N, C-alpha and C positions, 0 to 999 in steps of 0.2 A: 772480220773476225767472227767466227762461229761460236756463239756462247752456248755452252752445254750445262744443263741442270746437274748439280752434284759435283762439278769440277771446281778446283780451286784456281783463282786467278790472282796474279801478283800485279799490284798497281804501284808504280814508282813515280814520285814527284818530289820536288824540292821546294821548301817554303822558308822564307825568312821574314820574321815579323817581330816588332818591338813589344807587342802585346799578345795575349793569348787569343786564339782563334778557334772557331768551330768549323770543321771540314767534313763534308760528306761526299762520297763518291757514288756515282750511279752509272749503270750500263743501260743503254737504251737500244731499241730496235734500229735497224738501219734507216728506217723512214722517220725515226724520231717520235713516233706515236705511242710506243709502249715502253715503260720502264721495266727492265728485266730484273734489276736488283738495285738496291740502295743501301748503303751502310755509313755509319758515322765513323770517322777516323779519330778525331780529337774532340 
């Protein structure tokens, strides 16, 4: 996937939990050495 600055990306996941959780999503470079973006979901 080619990540472009300024674009909007849709992240889809399903979660089932009996208690509240904190979730963050990050997109990393293909070699895993650079975090391109990170955001908190919940």
